[in-house]
N, C-alpha and C positions, 0 to 999 in steps of 0.2 A: 726711386728715392725722390723723384720730382713731383710726387703727388702733392696737391695743395694741403692735404691733411698733415703732411710732414712738417708744415710750418707752424702748426697750432697745437698738436697733441703731444703731451709729454710721455705717453705710454710707448715703451719699446718692450714687447712681450714675445718671447719665443714660444713655440708650440708646446715644449715640455713644461712650461711654467703654468699652463692652464689645466693641469690635471685636477679634476674635481675631488673634493673630499669624499671619502667612502661614505655611502649613505648610512651604514650602520653607525659610524662614528658621529655623524651629524645628528642622528636620532638619539644617540647616547648623550651627547651634549645637551640637547633639548630636554630629554627626560631627567637628567641630573639637575637641570636648572628649574624645571616647572614642578616636578612632583614633590621634592622635599618641602616640608611645611604644610602639605595638604592634609595629612592625616595626623591624628594623635595629639591635637592641641585644642585649647579653648580659643575663642575670639579674644584678641589682645587689645589693650588700650592703645590709643583712644579712638582713632577714626575707625579702626576695624570693628570693634564691638558696637560703636555707635551706629554704623551702617547696618550691621547684622541685626541690631534691635529693631530698626525700622522694617526690615524684611520679615523678621520673626513675628512682629505684631500683625503684619498683613496676613501671614500664613495662618495665624491663630484666629483671625477674624476680629481681633481687638481694635483694629483701625480700618477705615475705609480704604479701598485700593486707590481711590482718588485723593485721599488725604492722609498719607502715612503719618504716624506719630507714635511716640513711646511715652505713656503716662500723660498724654495731652501735649507733649512737646514735639513740634514738627521738626524735620531735618533742616539744617541751616542751608543746604544747597543740594545739588545732585539731581534735580528734576524728579521724575517718577520712574523712569525706565530701569535704572539700576535696582531699585527696590522691588519693582515688579519681577525682575529677572531672578533675584535671590529668593524672594518670597514665593514665587511660582515653583522653584525647584524644591524648596522646603515642603510646600504643600503636596507636590507631586511624589516626593520620596518618603513622606511621613507615612507610617511610623518606622519604616525599615532602616532608614539612614538617620544618623544624628543630625539635628538641625544645623549645627555649625558646619559640619562637613558638607551637607546638602547645599548650603549657601555658597561654600567655597568652590564647588565643582564647576559651575558655569564660569566663574572668574578665572579659574585655572585654564579652562578652555580658551578664554579670551586672551590670556597671556600667550598660549600656544599660537593663537591666531595672529597676534601681533608679530611674533617671530616669523611665521610663515609669510605674512604680508610684507615684511621687510625683505625677506629673501626674494619674493617675486617682484617687488618694486625694483630692487637692484638689478635683477635679471633682465627685466624689460628695458630699463634705462641703459644698461650696458650693451644692448643690442642696437641702439641707435647709431647712425653713421658717424656722428660727431664724436662718439665715445670710443671708436675703434682705435687700436694701437697703430703705430707706424707700419706701413707695408715694407717688407724687407726686399732688398735688391735681388736676392737669389732665392726667394721663397722661404718657407719655414715659419711664416708668421702664424699666430694663433687663429684657429677657426672662430667664427663669430659666436656660435652657440657655446663652445667650450670656454671661451673667454668670459662670456656672460655668466655661466654657471660658477666659474672660479671666483669672480667678483661677488656673486650672490652669496656664496659660502662665506666670503670675507665679511660681507655686510651683516649676515646673521651672527657671526662670531663677535663682531664689533658691538652689536646690541647686547649680547649675553655678557660681554666684558664690562659694560657700563655699570658703575656702582649705584647710580641713582635709581635704576629699575629694580634693584635687588629686593628691597623690602616693600616698596610701594606696589611693585608688580605682583606680590603675593598676598595682597589684602583684598577683602571683599568691599571695596569702596567705589563710589561713582567714578573716581578718576581712572580706574581700569577700563571702564566702558568708554569714557571720553578718549582715552589713549587709543582704543580700538577704532573709534570713529576717525580720528586724525590719521591713523595708519591706513585705514581703508581709503580715505581720500587720496593719500599719497600713492597708493596702488592704482587708483582710478586714473590719476594723471599720468602715471608711468605706462599703463597698459592701453591707453586710449588708441594708439596707432596699431596695436596688435590684437587686442581683444575688445573691440568697441562696445559690444553688448554688455560684457562683464564690467567694463570700465564705467559705463553709464549707470548700471545698477549700483556699483560700488560708490560712485560719486553721490548719487541721490541718497542712498542709504547712510553714508557716512555723515553727511551734514544733518540729516534728520536725527540720527543717533546722538550727535553732539547737542543738538537743540533739546532733545528729550532727556538728556542726562545732566542738565544744568550748566552747559557751556555754549550757549547760543552766540555769544560774542566772538569766541574763538572760531565757531563755525562760519560766522559772517566774514571774519578776517581771512580765514583759509579760502573761502569761496572767491573773495576779491583777488587774493594772491594767485589762486589757480586760474582765474579768468585772465589775469594779466599774462601769466606764463603761456597760456594757450593763444592769446592774441598776438604775442610777439614771436610765436613759433613759426618756423618756415614750412611746417607740415599742414596741408589743408585739412587733414583729419583732426588736428588739434584745434583749428579754427571752428570746426563744427562742434567739437566737444565743449568749447567755451560756453555755448548756449546752455548746455546741460549743467555746467558748473554754476552759471548765474541763476538758472531756474531752480536748482537744488538749494542755492543760498537763499532765494526768495521764499521757497517752501519752508526752509528751516526758520526763517524770520517769522513767518506767519504762525508756525507751530509754537514757537517761543511766546509770541504775543497771545495766542489762544490759551496757553498754559498759565500765563500771568493773569489773564482775565478770569480764569477759573480759580485763582488763588493758589496755584501751584508754583513751583520754582521754575520760572521762565527766564526773563531778563534779570540777571542777578550778577552784575559786574562788581566784584569786590576790589576796588582800587585802594592800594596802600597809601597811607598818609605820607610816609617818607621811607627812605631806605638808606642804608650806609654802604658806600662802595666796598669797604673792606669785607664785611660778611658776604656781600653779594658775589665778590670775586672768589672767595673761598668756596661758596656754594657751586659756582660754575666749575671750579677746578676739580672738586671731588665728585660732584653729581654726574658730570658728563665725561669723566675719565674712562677710557682713553679716546673716546670718539671725537671730542672737541678738538684736541691737538691734531689728530689725523685729518679732521674735516678742514681745519685751517690750512694744513699742507695741501689738501686737494684744491682749495680755492686759489692758493698761490700757484700751484703747478698748472692748473687749468684756467688761469686768469684770462687768457685770450678767448675762452669759450664760456665765459661766466653766464651768458644769457642763452646758451644752448640748453636743450631740455634736460640732459642728464646731470647738469649742474644746477640749473635754475630751479627745477622742481624741488629737490631736497633743500637747497640753500634757503630759498624764500619761505618754505614751509617751516624750517627750523627757526627762522627769524621771528615767526609768529609766536612760537612758544617762548622764545627769549624775551620778546617785547612784553608778552603777557606776564611773565615772571617778574620783570622789572616794574611794570605798572602795578602789580599787586604787592609791591614792597618786598620782593625777594621770596615769593611763595614757591617752595620747591615742587609742589604738586602741579603748578602751572608749567614748570620746566619739563615735566614729563612729555609734553607734546613735541618737544624738540629732539627727543632721543632717537626715534626711528629715522627721521631725516638726517640727523647727524651720523648715524650708523651707515646709512646709504652713502653719504659723502665720504666717510672714512674708507669705504671700500674702494673708491676711485683714487685714493692715495696710494694703494698697494702697488700699482705698477711704477710709481715714482719713488718709492722708498729706497734709499741707498742701503748698502749692506751694513754700514756702521750704525745707522739708526735702527735697523732691524735687530742687530745684535744687542743694542742698548735696551730695546723693548723686551727682548727675550731674557736677558740677565736680570733686569729689574723685576720682571714677573717671577722668575725662578726664586730669587732671594726673598722678595716680599711675601709671596704666597706660601713659600715653604716655611718661613718664619711664623706666619699666621697659623699654618697647620700644626707646627710644633707647639705653639702656644696653646692651641685648642686641646691638643692631646695631653699636654702637661697639666692644664687645669682640670681636665677630665680625670686624670690619674689622681690629682690632689683631692677631688671630690670623693673618690672611692677608697683611697688608701691613706689620705692625710699627708702625703708627700708629693711635691714640696710643701713644707709646713706653712710658709708665708702665703702661698697661693690658696691653701685650704682655709687659712684664717681670713683672707680677703673675701672668699666666697661666703663664709659664715657671717661675715660682717654685712655684706651687701644683701644677702638673702637669708636672714636668720631663721632657723628652724627647718631649713631644707634637709631632707633625708634622701640621699641618692638611691636609686634603684637600678640594678644592672639589667639591661635589655640586650640579650645576645643578638637579636636581629639588628638593632641599631649598631652594635659593636662590629658585627660582620660587614654591614654596609659601609661603615666608616673606614674599616680596614681595607676593603676592596677599593674604595675611592682613593685612599692614600696610595695604594699600590698602582692604581691607574695613573695617578699624577706622576709618580716616579717613572713609570714607563713612558709617559708623554714627554717628560723632560729629557729622558734619555733619547727618545726618537728625534726630538727637535735639535738637540745639541750634539748628536753623534757625528753628523756630517751635514754638508750644505744641502738644503732642500730647495728645489726650484719652484715649488707651488706658490702662487700668488698669496694665498691665504695663510701662509706659514707664520707670518709675523703676529697674527691674532690668535693663534692656537693656545699659546701659554697664558695670555691675559684672560681669555674666555674660560680655559680649563681651570685656572686659579680661582676665579670667581665661583665657578660651579663647585669646585672642591670645598672652598670655605663655606659656602651656603649649605652644602650637604653635610659637612661635619657639624655645623651649628645645629642643623635640624635633626641630627641623630644623637650625637654625644651630649650636646647641651640642651636638647629640647625640654626635658623635664625641669631643668633649672630655669630656662627662659620662660617656660609656661607658668611656673609659680611666681616669677618676678613680674610678668607682664599681664597675667590674668587677674580678674577680680575674684576668683574662686576662694582664695585664702581669706580675703576680707569678708566675703559673704559667710564663710564658715564661722568667723568670729562674731559677726552680727547675729547669726542664728542662736548664739548663746542667750541673747536678750529678746529676740523677736521670734515667736512661733512661726514655723514654716507655713506658708500659704495665707498669712494674714494680710490685712490692708495696711499700706505704708504711705505716709505723706512725705515727700522729699522735694520741697520747693527749691527751685534754683539749682538742683543737682544736675550734673552733666548727663547727657543722654547715655553715655557709657555706664555710669553708675545706676541709672534707672533700668537699663537693660540687664545689668548684672543682678539687680534685685528681683527682676521678673524671671530671668533665665536660670540662675543658680538657686535663688531662694524661693522661687515659685510664689512670690508675693504679687498682690495687686497694687500698683503704684500710681500716684498722682504727683506730677512734678511741676505744675504751673505755679508761678509766684503768687504768694498770698493764700495758698490753699490751706495753710495751717491755721488761718483765722476763720475758716468756714466750719460750720457744723456738719460733719459727715459721719453718720451713724456707722459704727463698725470699724472706723479708721481711728485707732487709738495709739498708733505709733508714729512718731515723727523722727526723721533722720535729716540732719543738716551737715553739709560739708564744712569742715573747719580747717583753716590753715594750720601748717605744721606746729608752730609755736603759739598759736592763738588760743586764748581761753574760751571754752565753749560758752555761747550766749545762754541767756535764761529767758526764753519766750514765755509770754503770759499764757497761763492755762496748761502748761506742760511741766512735768517734773523730770529732772535729769536722771538718766539711768546709767550711762557709761560712755566711754570713748574707745573706738577701735581704729587701728592703723593697718595699712597694707603690709608694711615690712618694718621699717626703722622709725626712729623718732621724727625724721624729716620726710617721711612718706605721707601720701594722702591719708587723711583721717576723717572720720565721721563721728558726730555726737548723736546719741540715741536718747529719745525722750518718750514718756508715756503721758497720755492725756489725764489731767486731774478732773475729777467729777465733783 
């Protein structure tokens, strides 16, 4: 008990507490989180279908691979690499796989890679000397490898439990590739002392990925943070790794500069003009739950080792994402970068969690996610049976014209997931469980349950509400399929929908309606909900169509007068 480690580490872990999670259960958690929403849906508004449109135009050859655009409108950001990735898969799998699914496949793999990188990052950091628990006077302390695996399981569960990753992690957007890049750098810093070659490759690749996917400033900040952590480390291996981090940061900066000179999305720092503390605090509270509170507990419990590698690497990496979010006026997609390091930090809180706090997390998770599951099932019943009547009326009001279709596959999957949740709750609450990761099983399981229920029971409803397909069906009443359409100042999502669902040729640059374009006799303008349609010169008004209700997005349709 007189070891110097005893004066600084808060972890007191018995051997029985480091039993690792069964691999089949871990794979089941990951599958239930990654796969739902991958199949059976259209690209959704707004960022999802906008990014898909850029990929699809590349695959069809409508745009140059060096200058992505939809109807002449280039992407706002995201570099070129995400669009190359999605467009390449669409071209590779065409015509055997639906383009929307083909574009989602690599991004689903990226989500799985982020989960795996978080696990390995936690594992390598938990193996460092400073991260080890207190040695016991009479033996029985946890073996290093078992302790690291138990914390790694906890880190992965903490990431699955975070609410912010749930929707954004299942989109085909550049932010998913950016998140993979930052998670890869986190792994490189964690594994440098154990897997130097893999760590160097991960470090270089991560920063180049960030630079090529529209986030070179974050890449530069992460390289500076990584270099500082390596510099102040007591491990000579980390000192050598510092030069790889700095070199990778320089290479990323040069790549971003080259892309900018080529007219592509290179240095593109979108600084917010202002932000309000209230909404920003609410964003942090729900977006990072429950990783941020546990990470704060880690920082407090391990405060005497704040500059040791197992705390410094995830802490300062998370701060980059938080600072980027604040600088961009509370942009939630910038906050994505902080989720993997916060999950790693949350894992190191597990040895310090008291039984009372663990019980509070469990019971909150049981009540909250069980109520969510009951609500999802009740609304599903209302859609199909009309009972409860008030819920059925609300669904009809929000998504008018929706006609439910019974899918036995979705129903069986949802029922099995609900039974699995009941079994998980019973397992966790039946008796005391010594495993370190036990406190995060119910939060992660609840998030996976909610997502799976939404993507099975509610998927047709959500697809109709968030897809452009219904609006395009209504536009097709006035516009022949495959015709040329002018849609100046329309969103990239609407331009993509016109091309993808309506098979129209679109032109979306401002002022295009004033140009003489033979064969383009249809004009579509986006109109605010209660705004009167304008009367552009040379065009006659045909009609107005809305996505759903009176307050939904609407478009005005015109024909050229000759």
